[in-house]
C-alpha positions as CSV (number, residue, x, y, z in Angstrom):
1,M,8.8,17.7,-7.0
2,K,12.4,16.4,-7.0
3,Y,12.2,13.9,-4.2
4,F,8.6,13.2,-3.3
5,G,6.6,10.8,-5.4
6,T,3.2,9.2,-5.3
7,D,3.8,7.8,-1.8
8,G,6.5,9.7,0.0
9,I,10.2,9.4,-1.0
10,R,11.6,6.3,-2.6
11,S,14.8,5.5,-4.5
12,T,17.8,3.1,-4.7
13,F,19.9,3.4,-1.5
14,D,23.4,4.9,-1.9
15,S,23.0,5.2,-5.7
16,G,21.8,8.7,-6.4
17,F,20.3,11.1,-3.8
18,L,19.1,8.5,-1.2
19,T,22.1,8.5,1.2
20,D,22.7,9.0,4.9
21,K,23.5,12.7,4.1
22,F,20.2,13.1,2.4
23,A,18.4,11.4,5.4
24,F,20.1,13.8,7.8
25,A,19.1,16.8,5.7
26,L,15.5,15.4,5.4
27,G,15.4,15.0,9.2
28,K,16.4,18.7,9.6
29,A,13.8,19.7,7.1
30,V,11.1,17.8,8.9
31,G,12.2,19.4,12.2
32,K,11.9,22.8,10.6
33,F,8.5,21.9,9.2
34,I,7.3,21.0,12.6
35,E,8.5,24.4,13.9
36,I,6.9,26.3,11.0
37,K,3.6,24.6,11.4
38,N,3.9,24.8,15.2
39,L,3.0,21.2,15.6
40,K,2.6,19.9,19.1
41,P,4.1,18.0,20.8
42,K,7.5,18.4,19.3
43,K,8.2,14.7,18.9
44,I,7.6,12.1,16.1
45,L,7.4,8.3,16.0
46,L,9.8,6.5,13.7
47,A,9.9,2.9,12.5
48,K,11.3,0.8,9.6
49,D,11.0,-2.4,7.7
50,T,13.6,-5.1,7.5
51,R,15.9,-3.6,4.8
52,P,19.6,-3.4,5.9
53,S,19.8,0.2,4.9
54,G,16.9,1.1,7.2
55,E,19.0,1.5,10.3
56,I,21.4,3.8,8.6
57,L,18.7,6.0,7.2
58,L,16.7,6.0,10.5
59,N,19.7,7.0,12.5
60,A,20.7,9.7,10.1
61,F,17.2,11.1,9.9
62,Y,17.0,11.2,13.7
63,S,20.3,13.0,13.9
64,G,19.0,15.7,11.6
65,L,15.7,15.9,13.5
66,S,17.5,16.3,16.8
67,E,19.5,19.3,15.4
68,C,16.1,21.1,15.5
69,K,15.5,20.0,19.1
70,I,12.6,17.7,17.9
71,G,12.3,14.4,19.8
72,G,12.2,11.1,17.9
73,I,11.1,7.8,19.4
74,S,11.8,4.6,17.5
75,A,9.3,1.8,17.3
76,G,11.8,-0.5,15.6
77,I,10.5,-2.9,12.9
78,I,6.8,-2.7,12.7
79,P,4.3,-2.5,9.7
80,T,3.5,0.9,8.3
81,P,-0.2,0.7,9.3
82,A,0.9,-0.1,12.9
83,L,3.0,3.1,12.9
84,A,0.1,5.1,11.5
85,L,-2.3,3.8,14.1
86,C,0.1,4.4,16.9
87,V,0.6,8.0,15.8
88,S,-3.2,8.6,15.7
89,K,-3.7,7.0,19.1
90,K,-0.8,8.5,21.0
91,N,0.6,12.0,21.3
92,F,2.9,12.6,18.3
93,A,3.2,15.5,15.9
94,M,4.0,13.1,13.0
95,G,5.0,9.6,12.1
96,V,7.9,8.6,9.7
97,M,8.3,5.1,8.3
98,V,11.6,4.1,6.6
99,T,10.5,1.8,3.9
100,A,10.3,1.2,0.1
101,S,7.1,-0.8,0.5
102,H,6.9,-3.5,-2.3
103,N,10.1,-2.3,-4.0
104,P,13.3,-4.6,-4.1
105,V,15.7,-4.7,-1.2
106,H,18.2,-2.3,-2.7
107,D,15.5,0.5,-2.6
108,N,14.4,2.4,0.5
109,G,12.6,5.6,1.3
110,F,10.3,7.5,3.7
111,K,6.6,7.6,4.3
112,F,5.1,10.5,6.3
113,F,2.0,10.6,8.5
114,N,0.3,13.5,10.2
115,S,-1.0,13.3,13.8
116,N,-4.2,11.7,12.6
117,G,-2.3,8.8,11.0
118,N,-3.0,10.1,7.5
119,K,-0.5,10.7,4.6
120,L,0.7,14.2,4.3
121,Q,-0.9,16.6,1.8
122,N,1.0,17.6,-1.4
123,S,1.3,21.2,0.0
124,D,3.1,19.8,3.2
125,E,5.4,17.7,1.1
126,E,6.3,20.8,-1.0
127,I,7.2,22.7,2.2
128,I,9.4,19.9,3.4
129,E,11.1,19.5,0.1
130,G,11.9,23.2,-0.1
131,L,13.6,23.0,3.3
132,I,16.0,20.1,2.3
133,E,19.6,21.3,2.3
134,I,22.1,18.5,1.6
135,K,25.6,19.2,3.1
136,N,28.7,17.1,3.4
137,G,29.0,16.6,7.1
138,F,26.6,15.6,9.9
139,L,26.9,14.4,13.5
140,S,25.4,11.0,14.0
141,N,23.3,10.5,17.1
142,N,22.0,7.0,17.8
143,T,20.0,7.6,21.0
144,F,16.4,6.4,20.9
145,L,13.8,5.7,23.4
146,E,12.8,2.1,22.3
147,T,9.0,1.6,22.4
148,T,8.8,-1.5,20.1
149,N,6.6,-3.6,22.4
150,S,4.1,-0.8,23.2
151,A,3.6,0.0,19.5
152,K,3.1,-3.6,18.6
153,D,0.8,-4.2,21.6
154,L,-1.3,-1.2,20.7
155,Y,-1.7,-2.4,17.2
156,F,-2.5,-5.9,18.3
157,N,-5.1,-4.8,20.9
158,H,-6.8,-2.4,18.6
159,L,-7.3,-4.9,15.7
160,V,-8.4,-7.7,18.0
161,K,-11.1,-5.7,19.8
162,N,-12.7,-4.8,16.4
163,F,-13.6,-8.4,15.5
164,P,-15.5,-11.3,17.0
165,K,-13.4,-13.6,19.1
166,G,-12.4,-16.8,17.4
167,I,-13.6,-15.8,13.9
168,L,-10.8,-18.0,12.4
169,K,-11.2,-21.0,14.7
170,G,-10.7,-24.2,12.7
171,K,-9.2,-22.3,9.7
172,K,-5.7,-22.9,8.3
173,I,-4.1,-19.9,6.7
174,V,-0.8,-19.6,4.8
175,A,0.8,-16.1,5.4
176,D,3.6,-15.0,3.1
177,L,5.3,-12.3,5.2
178,A,7.7,-11.2,2.4
179,N,10.6,-11.3,4.8
180,G,9.3,-7.9,5.9
181,A,7.8,-5.8,8.7
182,T,4.8,-8.1,9.3
183,K,6.9,-11.1,10.4
184,E,5.7,-10.8,14.0
185,T,2.4,-9.0,14.0
186,T,0.5,-11.0,11.4
187,P,1.1,-14.5,12.7
188,R,0.4,-13.3,16.3
189,I,-3.0,-11.7,15.5
190,L,-4.2,-14.5,13.1
191,S,-3.3,-17.1,15.7
192,D,-5.1,-15.1,18.4
193,M,-8.2,-15.1,16.2
194,G,-8.1,-18.9,16.3
195,A,-6.3,-19.7,13.0
196,K,-3.6,-22.3,12.5
197,V,-1.0,-20.2,10.7
198,V,1.6,-21.5,8.3
199,S,4.0,-18.6,8.0
200,I,6.5,-18.5,5.1
201,N,9.2,-16.0,4.2
202,T,9.5,-14.9,7.8
203,G,12.9,-13.2,7.6
204,N,15.5,-15.7,6.4
205,G,15.6,-14.1,3.0
206,K,15.7,-10.6,1.5
207,I,12.6,-8.5,1.7
208,N,10.3,-8.8,-1.3
209,E,12.9,-10.9,-3.2
210,F,10.7,-13.3,-5.3
211,V,8.2,-13.5,-2.3
212,G,5.2,-11.6,-1.0
213,S,2.5,-9.8,-2.8
214,E,4.6,-9.2,-5.9
215,Y,5.0,-13.0,-6.4
216,P,1.6,-14.5,-5.5
217,S,2.4,-17.8,-7.2
218,V,4.6,-18.6,-4.2
219,L,1.6,-18.2,-1.9
220,S,-0.6,-20.2,-4.3
221,D,1.8,-23.2,-4.2
222,E,2.0,-23.2,-0.4
223,V,-1.8,-23.0,0.1
224,K,-2.2,-26.1,-2.1
225,L,0.7,-27.9,-0.4
226,H,-0.7,-27.3,3.1
227,S,-4.4,-27.8,2.1
228,A,-5.1,-24.4,3.7
229,D,-8.5,-22.6,3.7
230,F,-6.9,-19.5,2.1
231,G,-3.7,-17.6,1.9
232,I,-2.5,-14.0,2.2
233,A,0.7,-12.3,1.0
234,H,1.9,-9.0,2.3
235,D,4.3,-6.5,0.7
236,G,7.4,-5.5,2.6
237,D,5.8,-2.9,4.9
238,G,2.4,-4.6,5.3
239,D,0.0,-2.0,4.0
240,R,-1.3,-4.2,1.2
241,V,-2.4,-7.9,0.9
242,I,-3.0,-10.4,-1.9
243,F,-5.4,-13.3,-1.4
244,C,-5.7,-16.8,-2.8
245,D,-8.5,-19.3,-2.1
246,S,-8.3,-23.0,-1.0
247,E,-7.4,-24.1,-4.5
248,G,-4.6,-21.6,-4.9
249,R,-6.5,-19.3,-7.2
250,I,-5.4,-15.7,-6.9
251,I,-8.3,-13.3,-6.0
252,K,-7.8,-9.9,-7.6
253,G,-7.8,-6.8,-5.4
254,D,-10.8,-5.3,-7.1
255,K,-12.8,-8.5,-6.3
256,I,-11.7,-8.3,-2.7
257,L,-12.8,-4.7,-2.5
258,G,-16.1,-5.5,-4.2
259,L,-17.0,-8.5,-2.1
260,L,-16.3,-6.5,1.1
261,A,-18.6,-3.7,-0.2
262,I,-21.4,-6.2,-0.9
263,H,-21.1,-7.9,2.5
264,E,-20.8,-4.7,4.5
265,K,-23.9,-3.3,2.8
266,K,-25.8,-6.4,3.7
267,Q,-24.7,-6.0,7.3
268,G,-25.7,-2.3,7.4
269,R,-22.1,-1.3,7.9
270,L,-21.5,0.7,4.6
271,P,-22.4,4.4,5.0
272,S,-24.3,5.9,2.1
273,N,-23.9,2.5,0.3
274,S,-20.8,3.9,-1.3
275,I,-17.1,3.0,-1.7
276,V,-14.0,4.5,-3.3
277,A,-11.7,3.0,-5.8
278,T,-9.0,4.6,-8.0
279,I,-9.2,5.3,-11.7
280,H,-7.0,2.2,-12.1
281,S,-9.7,-0.2,-10.8
282,N,-11.4,-2.4,-13.3
283,S,-14.6,-1.1,-14.9
284,G,-16.3,-4.4,-14.1
285,L,-16.1,-3.5,-10.4
286,Q,-18.4,-0.5,-10.8
287,H,-20.8,-2.4,-13.1
288,S,-21.0,-5.3,-10.7
289,L,-21.7,-3.1,-7.7
290,K,-24.5,-1.3,-9.4
291,K,-26.5,-4.5,-9.2
292,Y,-26.3,-4.4,-5.5
293,G,-27.2,-0.8,-5.1
294,I,-23.6,0.3,-4.3
295,T,-22.1,3.5,-5.8
296,L,-18.4,3.6,-6.7
297,H,-16.6,7.0,-6.4
298,S,-13.3,7.3,-8.2
299,S,-10.1,8.9,-7.0
300,S,-6.6,9.4,-8.4
301,V,-4.1,6.6,-8.0
302,G,-2.6,6.5,-4.5
303,D,-3.9,5.5,-1.1
304,R,-3.9,9.1,0.2
305,F,-6.3,10.1,-2.5
306,V,-8.5,7.2,-1.7
307,A,-8.4,8.4,2.0
308,Q,-9.3,12.0,1.0
309,K,-12.2,10.8,-1.1
310,L,-13.5,8.7,1.7
311,K,-13.7,11.7,3.9
312,E,-15.3,13.8,1.2
313,I,-18.2,11.4,0.6
314,D,-18.4,10.3,4.2
315,T,-18.0,6.6,3.8
316,T,-15.6,4.0,5.2
317,L,-14.4,1.6,2.6
318,G,-12.0,2.1,-0.3
319,G,-8.9,0.9,-2.0
320,E,-6.7,0.2,-4.9
321,S,-6.6,-2.8,-7.2
322,S,-3.1,-3.6,-5.8
323,G,-4.7,-4.9,-2.6
324,H,-4.2,-1.7,-0.7
325,I,-7.5,-1.3,1.1
326,I,-8.6,1.3,3.7
327,A,-11.3,0.8,6.3
328,N,-11.2,4.2,8.0
329,N,-13.8,3.3,10.6
330,I,-11.2,1.0,12.1
331,A,-7.8,2.4,11.1
332,P,-6.5,5.6,9.4
333,S,-4.4,4.0,6.7
334,G,-4.3,1.1,4.3
335,D,-3.6,-2.1,6.2
336,G,-3.0,-5.6,4.7
337,L,-3.7,-7.4,8.0
338,L,-6.8,-5.5,8.7
339,T,-8.1,-6.4,5.2
340,A,-7.4,-10.1,5.9
341,L,-9.5,-9.8,9.1
342,L,-12.3,-8.1,7.2
343,I,-12.3,-10.9,4.8
344,S,-12.2,-13.4,7.7
345,R,-15.3,-11.7,9.1
346,V,-17.1,-12.0,5.8
347,L,-16.4,-15.8,5.8
348,Y,-17.5,-16.0,9.4
349,E,-20.8,-14.2,8.8
350,S,-21.7,-15.7,5.5
351,A,-22.1,-19.2,4.0
352,G,-20.1,-18.9,0.8
353,S,-16.4,-19.7,0.1
354,L,-13.9,-17.0,-0.7
355,F,-14.0,-17.9,-4.4
356,E,-17.8,-17.9,-4.6
357,L,-18.1,-14.6,-2.9
358,A,-15.4,-13.1,-5.2
359,E,-17.4,-14.3,-8.2
360,Q,-20.1,-11.7,-7.3
361,I,-17.7,-9.3,-9.1
362,S,-17.3,-9.8,-12.8
363,L,-14.2,-8.0,-14.1
364,W,-13.7,-7.0,-17.7
365,P,-10.7,-8.5,-19.6
366,C,-7.7,-6.4,-19.0
367,K,-3.9,-6.4,-19.2
368,E,-1.4,-4.3,-17.4
369,G,2.4,-4.1,-17.3
370,S,5.3,-1.9,-16.4
371,F,8.2,-0.8,-18.6
372,F,11.5,0.8,-17.6
373,V,12.1,4.2,-19.1
374,K,15.3,6.2,-19.6
375,E,13.6,9.4,-18.5
376,K,10.1,10.5,-17.8
377,I,9.5,12.8,-20.8
378,P,6.0,14.4,-21.2
379,L,3.8,11.9,-23.0
380,D,2.2,14.6,-25.1
381,S,5.6,15.3,-26.6
382,C,6.0,11.8,-28.0
383,Y,4.1,11.9,-31.4
384,S,4.1,8.2,-32.2
385,L,2.8,7.3,-28.7
386,K,0.1,10.0,-28.9
387,K,-1.1,8.8,-32.3
388,G,-1.0,5.2,-31.1
389,L,-3.3,6.1,-28.2
390,E,-5.7,8.0,-30.4
391,D,-6.0,5.1,-32.8
392,A,-6.5,2.7,-30.0
393,N,-9.2,4.8,-28.3
394,R,-11.1,5.0,-31.6
395,I,-11.1,1.2,-31.7
396,L,-12.3,1.0,-28.1
397,N,-15.0,3.7,-28.4
398,K,-16.9,3.4,-25.1
399,D,-16.3,-0.3,-24.6
400,G,-12.9,0.0,-22.8
401,R,-10.1,2.3,-21.8
402,I,-6.4,2.8,-21.7
403,L,-4.4,4.2,-18.7
404,L,-0.8,5.2,-19.2
405,R,1.1,6.9,-16.4
406,Y,4.6,7.1,-15.0
407,S,5.3,5.4,-11.7
408,G,5.6,7.9,-8.9
409,T,8.2,5.7,-7.1
410,E,10.2,3.9,-9.8
411,P,11.7,4.7,-13.3
412,K,8.8,3.0,-15.0
413,I,5.7,3.7,-17.0
414,R,2.6,1.7,-16.3
415,L,0.2,0.6,-19.1
416,F,-3.3,-0.6,-18.4
417,V,-5.7,-1.7,-21.2
418,E,-9.3,-2.8,-20.6
419,A,-12.1,-3.8,-23.0
420,I,-15.2,-6.0,-23.1
421,E,-13.4,-8.3,-25.6
422,S,-10.1,-10.0,-24.6
423,T,-8.8,-10.1,-28.2
424,V,-9.1,-6.3,-28.4
425,V,-7.2,-6.0,-25.1
426,E,-4.3,-8.1,-26.3
427,E,-4.1,-6.3,-29.7
428,I,-4.0,-2.8,-28.2
429,F,-1.7,-3.7,-25.4
430,T,0.9,-5.2,-27.8
431,E,0.8,-2.2,-30.1
432,I,1.2,0.4,-27.3
433,A,3.9,-1.7,-25.5
434,K,5.9,-1.8,-28.7
435,I,5.7,2.0,-29.1
436,I,6.8,2.5,-25.5
437,E,9.8,0.2,-25.9
438,D,10.8,1.9,-29.1
439,E,10.4,5.5,-28.0
440,L,10.9,5.6,-24.2
């Protein structure tokens, strides 16, 4: 598809297709989609993160939507999972979040949710994209029914009721809010759970700019400075989280998912003793979980594929190595704050420290990185890259793997190399990276 990627629509604002004209055309397309699908009621919930371009895109989108006589209600600045939850609990045909997630401030985009709070299927995205007609003029209509407090309160009340009161009493937590959409909700809920919260990057700087989940060293330094029990770092729209322990050690997303799985099984809260992770997750996660009688099912990269797989195998816990974790028995979408509360409950119900619990998962040596590309040419058409991968796979045999894929949201290609021996990982990564930089 031309506009839709791995997770909705995302691009650089006002440089290329992502303009107010596009947002207007997209709003009309979504309005037509609601009519074609005969979705009821004919209203959607909208929200945004803290990017300056968000208001422009939100208003233009709503103007296009209203052309089709579809109602739009704005929840203002709230995290993406709060929007998804509110859509699933209230009477909306869809939810639309204006965000570029963990991308830099100059990017923006749209995430779409159905009435159950789940990401749209590929087939629905194809229909919407086929209805987009970009024209020169549009009439701006800035009228919204503001429901910011009700959406935030619904999110707050729902999360709080799912956990024991005071599970964070006596704990000090550093929360890096990435100057993003979690700046109000995360401190409020953690405090209500009993924690002393040290909030950083609460909105004085630019969203995601050298802060948040993409820059965990900032969190690590602050945890050590404040002698906190642990720290969390969100991305811009709050659907993922990165953790560090009391000594500032970053806990990888696969370890967080793994320790949650082990604990939930012990507590009898893991249906069929199964979880879902993507093909990008470390092989060590699967090998470690086998020791505890837990089966790992793989999905394609992307939280919506994780969510689909969870439904297929009828279990409740899954996620990505990026720290994007879904607990669909509590909320319909990935939620960084919910993940932080799940980890808090693990610490409340068990004797070990975060570091000790994470050490139950032994990850294989791996290395990953992203490289900018001029264009996303088919990888099979690049002979030198194809040969390099074949040679590397012969070296690895069955003791490792290579994943190479284009980003669905940025002009990048992502390389992941994993093996039992760290020297082999470094050698292969260096060789493939050189080919990428020379050829792409």
